[in-house]
Residue, then its C-alpha position, 0 to 999 in steps of 0.5 A: x239487978x240486971x233488969x233494972x240497969x237495962x231498963x235504965x240503959x234503954x231510957x238513957x238511949x231512947x228516953x222514957x217513952x209513956x206507958x200505953x194509952x189504956x194504962x195511962x186513963x184515969x178513970x178505965x171506963x173508956x173500955x181500953x183496959x183489960x183488967x187481968x184478974x177477970x181472966x183465968x191465971x190472972x193474964x192478960x194478953x194486953x200489952x203493957x210496954x211502951x212502943x219503943x219497948x214491946x218485945x223487950x225483956x228486961x228480965x230472964x230468971x237465972x238457974x237459981x230461980x227455976x219456980x219463976x222461970x216456970x211461972x214466967x214461961x207460963x205467963x208468957x205462953x198465956x200471953x202469946x209471947x212464949 
């Protein structure tokens, strides 16, 4: 629940932003989208957040979610965002 409240708060404060252009393309043929399914671990380093939210972490697993915490850390390292 904390994540949704944090996301809503950001939208209230900054307004809703458009997603990055490579996620808005309907054709995906412009070469801008990096499909994570073709990458090791299905993780792409491509930014998925709007410009005003880059670096923002809305969700952090707590001590009751150790497996999820480990997986999230693995994904962040693979994306260069540890």
